C-alpha positions in Angstrom: 18.0 1.9 -12.4 16.2 1.1 -15.7 14.0 -2.0 -15.7 14.0 -4.3 -18.7 10.7 -5.1 -20.2 10.3 -8.0 -22.7 7.5 -8.6 -25.1 6.3 -12.2 -25.0 3.7 -14.1 -27.0 1.8 -16.9 -25.4 2.8 -20.3 -26.5 0.4 -22.5 -28.6 0.1 -24.9 -25.7 -1.1 -22.1 -23.5 -3.5 -21.0 -26.2 -4.9 -24.5 -26.4 -5.3 -24.7 -22.6 -7.1 -21.4 -22.6 -9.2 -22.3 -25.5 -8.3 -19.3 -27.6 -7.3 -19.1 -31.2 -5.9 -15.6 -31.2 -2.7 -14.6 -29.7 -1.8 -11.1 -28.4 1.5 -9.9 -27.2 1.9 -9.0 -23.6 4.7 -7.3 -21.7 6.6 -8.8 -18.8 9.0 -7.3 -16.3 11.5 -9.0 -14.0 11.4 -8.5 -10.3 14.4 -6.8 -8.9 15.6 -6.3 -5.3 13.2 -3.8 -3.5 10.4 -4.1 -6.0 6.8 -4.2 -4.7 3.7 -5.2 -6.6 2.4 -1.7 -6.1 5.6 -0.2 -7.5 5.5 -2.4 -10.6 1.9 -1.6 -11.1 2.7 2.1 -11.0 5.6 1.8 -13.3 3.4 0.0 -16.0 0.3 2.1 -15.5 -1.9 -0.8 -14.2 -3.5 -1.6 -11.0 -2.3 -4.2 -8.5 -5.6 -6.0 -9.1 -4.8 -6.2 -12.8 -1.4 -7.6 -12.1 -2.9 -10.2 -9.8 -5.4 -11.2 -12.5 -2.6 -11.4 -15.2 -0.4 -13.4 -12.8 -2.8 -15.8 -11.0 -0.2 -17.8 -9.1 1.6 -14.7 -7.8 1.9 -14.3 -4.0 1.8 -10.5 -3.4 3.5 -10.8 0.0 6.6 -12.6 -1.3 7.7 -12.1 -4.9 11.1 -13.7 -5.4 13.8 -11.6 -7.1 14.0 -12.7 -10.8 10.3 -13.6 -11.1 8.9 -12.6 -14.5 5.6 -10.7 -14.1 3.2 -10.1 -16.9 2.1 -6.6 -17.3 -0.3 -4.9 -19.7 1.7 -3.9 -22.7 -0.5 -1.0 -23.7 -1.0 0.4 -20.1 -4.3 1.0 -18.5 -4.5 3.0 -15.2 -8.0 2.6 -13.8 -7.2 4.4 -10.6 -8.9 7.7 -10.0 -7.4 10.3 -7.8 -4.0 10.6 -6.4 -2.4 7.8 -4.4 0.5 7.8 -2.0 2.3 4.8 -0.4 2.8 4.1 3.2 5.9 2.1 4.1 5.0 -0.5 6.7 6.9 0.1 10.0 7.2 -2.3 13.0 3.9 -2.3 14.9 1.8 -1.0 12.0 -1.6 -2.6 11.5 -3.8 -2.0 8.5 -6.5 -0.3 10.6 -3.7 1.9 12.2 -2.4 2.8 8.8 -6.0 3.9 7.8 -6.4 5.9 10.9 -3.3 7.9 10.1 -4.6 9.3 6.8 -7.5 11.6 6.8 -10.7 10.2 5.2 -9.1 6.8 4.5 -11.1 3.7 5.8 -9.9 0.1 6.3 -12.2 -0.8 3.3 -10.4 1.8 1.1 -7.1 0.0 1.9 -8.6 -3.4 1.1 -9.9 -2.0 -2.3 -6.6 -0.3 -3.1 -4.5 -3.3 -2.1 -6.1 -6.5 -3.4 -4.8 -9.6 -1.8 -3.2 -7.8 1.2 -3.1 -9.9 4.3 -3.9 -7.7 7.3 -2.4 -10.3 9.6 1.0 -10.5 7.9 2.1 -7.0 6.9 5.7 -7.2 5.9 7.9 -4.5 7.5 9.2 -2.3 4.6 6.4 -3.2 2.2 4.3 -0.5 0.7 0.5 0.0 1.1 -1.3 2.1 -1.4 -3.3 4.9 0.3 -5.7 7.5 -1.3 -4.1 11.0 -1.1 -6.5 13.5 0.3 -3.8 16.1 0.8 -5.4 18.4 -1.7 -8.6 18.5 0.3 -8.3 22.1 1.6 -7.4 21.0 5.1 -5.5 23.2 7.4 -4.3 20.3 9.5 -1.1 18.5 8.9 -0.2 15.2 10.5 3.1 14.0 12.0 3.7 10.5 13.2 4.8 9.7 16.7 6.5 6.3 17.4 5.2 5.0 20.8 8.0 4.6 23.4 7.8 2.7 26.7 5.6 4.5 29.1 4.0 6.8 26.6 0.5 7.9 27.2 -1.8 10.1 25.1 -1.6 12.8 27.8 2.2 12.8 27.6 2.3 12.7 23.8 -0.3 15.6 23.5 1.8 17.7 25.9 4.8 17.1 23.7 3.1 18.8 20.7 2.0 22.4 20.7 -1.8 22.8 20.7 -2.6 19.1 20.6 -5.0 17.6 23.1 -5.8 14.0 24.1 -9.1 14.4 22.3 -7.3 15.4 19.1 -5.2 12.2 19.3 -8.3 10.0 20.0 -10.1 11.6 17.0 -6.9 11.2 14.7 -6.5 7.5 15.7 -10.0 6.0 15.9 -8.7 2.4 15.6 -6.1 2.7 18.3 -6.9 1.7 22.0 -5.3 4.8 23.7 -5.3 2.8 27.0 -3.0 0.2 25.6 -0.4 1.6 23.3 2.1 -0.8 21.6 5.7 0.2 21.9 7.1 0.8 18.4 3.7 1.4 16.7 3.0 4.8 15.3 0.1 7.2 15.9 -1.1 10.2 14.0 -0.5 13.6 15.6 -2.5 16.5 14.1 -0.6 19.7 14.0 -1.7 23.1 12.9 
């Protein structure tokens, strides 16, 4: 589906409010069903932080369909390195998401997702995560959804060559003595 982008010029009244005498064209896009701020930023080669700066009254957790969002017309991608997105699942926490990705810290997620509310992660929303998959690592990760009665011992035994210690190391922000049904943990596989 092709998105429509409009070129808009700020109005004279807006220029007077901002105290500027020069006008520059900026691009805008209209939010469609399923859009996320992250996806819009990627499509227009800007960061989420830049979108937030250009659209000060924007609530990144709830962008109504049909909302017109200002984007940088010329494009400016200030992100360095590769980025992947994590789709929030029931039971996910920001620290849990960080623990699933090798080398990613909670602070990394805050920096890559300005304005994110760690106490109100919306199921189905996307969280930007640094992609370290090109980091010459021989360990892959699969995700295990916690079922009633699961223990780290039981989960480790379900995966070839995985130990309880591997699970604890792969999920440093998860209390292995109190697993939440429906949440996901990383399981390193070789």
